[in-house]
N, C-alpha and C positions, 0 to 999 in steps of 0.2 A: 322379255326373258329377263330374271332376274340377276342381279350381281349376285356373285359368291359368297360366301361368308368371309370374312376375315378369319384366319386360325391364330389362334393366342397359344404362348405356351406358360402356364404359372409353373414357377418353382419356388417351392417352399418348403419347408421339412416339419412342419407342423399339419398332419393330417389332417385334422377337422378346416384349418383356413384353407387347404386346397380344395376341401370339398365345398365347402361353402362359398368360395371363389368360382370356383366352375360352374355350379349349380347357378349362381346370380347371372355370370357372363352368359352361360348360354340360354338363358331366359330372356336376354336383351341382344339374341341375335347373332353372338360370336359363337364360331366353333372352339373349342378348350381341350386343350393337353395338360396334362399336368405332370412334375416330375419333383421327388422326395430331395435330392439333391444337386450337385451340379454334374457329376459323372453319369446320372439318370437322364439328365437334359442333353448331353453332350451325345447319348445313344440315340434319344428321340431324333435331334436334328441331324444324326448324319443319315437316317433314313425319311425325313419329312421337312418340308419347307413350313416357317412360320412368318407370319407379317407383323408379330409384335412379340416381345418376352416380357413376363410381368415377373420380378427377380428380386426376392428375400434378400437383403443384406447379411443377416447373421442366421447361418448354417454351418453344422457341423462339416468338417474337412474344411473342402474350398469355399471361401465366403463369396458372396455375390459380386462385392465390388473385383475382386481377383477375377472371377468368371467373366465378368462385362470386359474386364484390359484384354481378357484374352480372345473373346468374340469380337473385340474391334479392330484385330487385326486382320480379320478374314472376312469379317459379316459387317452388312451396313442394315440388320434388322432392328428396328427401333428398340427400346430398351428402358421399361420403367421400373424403377429401383424400390422397394419396400424394406423399411427398417422401423424399431423401434429407438432409435436414434436420432434426435433432432437435432443436434449442433450443427452449426453452421461450417463447422471444419469438417464434417462427415457430408454432409450433403457438397460441398466443394469436390472432397474426393471422390463420390461417388460420381460426379458431371464431369471432372477430369477424366476419370476412367472410359468416359465414352456414353454414360446414360442421358437420354434425352428429357428424362424427368425424375422426380424423387418424390415419395409420398411418405409421411410418418405414421406410424401404428401409434395408436388406434385411429382409423379412419372410417369416413362411413362411406358404402358400396358405391353410393351414388357418384361421391366424388372420384373415385378411381374410374368408374364408367364415364365422367365428364372429360378425364385426362386421357385416357385410353381413345377415346372419340378426337379429341382436340389432336393429340399425337399424330392418329391415323388420318385426319384431313391435310396436315401439314405437310406428308408427303407421298402424295397420288402418283409421282413420278418415280418413286423408289418400287414399284409395281409393274414389272415387264409387261408389255402390251400383250404375248403370249405367254401367260404361265404356265408351266407343266402343271398337269392336275394332280391334286393330291388323291393318289391311288394306295391302296394296301393289298397286296397279292397274296392270295390265298390256295396255293394249289395252281388249279385250273380256274379258279374263282379269282375275281377282282371286286372290289369296293372301291367305289368313287365317292370318295369322303364329300366332296362339293355338293354333288347331287342326290347323295344319299343312296345310292343304286348299286346293287349287287348284280355281277355279270358273270357267266358262265359261257365262256368264249363270246360267240356274238348275241347270245341268247340271254336277254333282261330276265332277271331272277324275280319273280313276283313275292315283296315281302308285304306281311301284315301290319298295320299301324304300331303294336308292340314290338314285332321285330324289327321293324325299322328303328325304334327307339333304343333297343337293346343294341344293334348295330353302331349307332351313334357314340353312346356310351362307352362300348368296349373300343372303338375304333379312335376315341379320343384318348385313349391310354393305354395303346399298346404292349403286349408282353408285361403288364403290369395287373395283378389279382385284383377283383372287384368284388366285394363280399355281398351275399345274397342280401342281407339287409338292407344295404347300399340301393342296390338294384330295384329291392321290395320301394325303395322311400322315395327314388328318382322314377320309376314307373307311375307312381300315386293309386297303388292298389290299397283298399281298404280290406276290413275285414281281419278275423283272427289270425294272427302272428302265423302260425306252424301253416295254415292253409294258405297263406301268401307266399311263404318261401316255396311251397309245391308249386303253387302256380307258375313263378318264374322258373323252377326246374323244368315244367311241362315246355314252357316257351322255349328254354334253351334247346331241349329234345327237339323239339320243331324247326329250329334255326339251324342245328348242327346237320338235320337232314340235307338243307339247301346249302350248306356249306360244304361238308365232309365227304370224301368217298367213302368213306367206311364211318357212320357216325356212332358204331359201337364202340371204335375204338377210335375216337377224335385226334385229329393231328393239330389242329388251328384254334379251335374254341375250346379249349381245357378246363377240366377240373382241377382247382388246385385245393389240396386238401386242407383243410381246416381254415382256409382263406376267401377261398368263393370259386369264380369263374374268371377266366384270362382270355383273350385273344391274341394267338400268336401268329402275326404274320411271317412270312418266308423273309 
């Protein structure tokens, strides 16, 4: 039996950086959710458990150091801070707030991966022996994020490879729209652009038939006009 993937939360106000880090870390074996700011990160943490947080310091509104300080009052989840500020005083401030490590931008993705691996190796005792499963509830359907399985009651719902890939993408960012263009890119579909997006639309329609009580009026796998598609769990 393989060990479940560690679930990381990447918090950064730069959409391009969020996307690049999510794709890179998922390719290296992690389950990755993303948030654009501290408020969205809190909403995700209210419903999901994370094994580690990769947190940008310089964000509009509540900054990463302030969020780190607040999280440390009630959580022991490891935190790696990312920032463009490399002065020693800034590093000390982040570590004093409770961060486990500090990485200065720009950085090589490989260095980030090595630091994440090192931090998670140092804290094996931080994970309880019987960790609660990471499950999203969609009415009578539930999605097991660790196993990549969709269940309706006691029945396992068979997913194609493409449907499985879509569910992993949506489950990593619940309540957050994902553009059709990004879905095309992450699914690795070739061909003419319009045909690629129509192919994604077809896959969404098929996936809705397995999730929704009424696929013609989707409640959980929603279309967000002008933005793409979004998984909205209970």
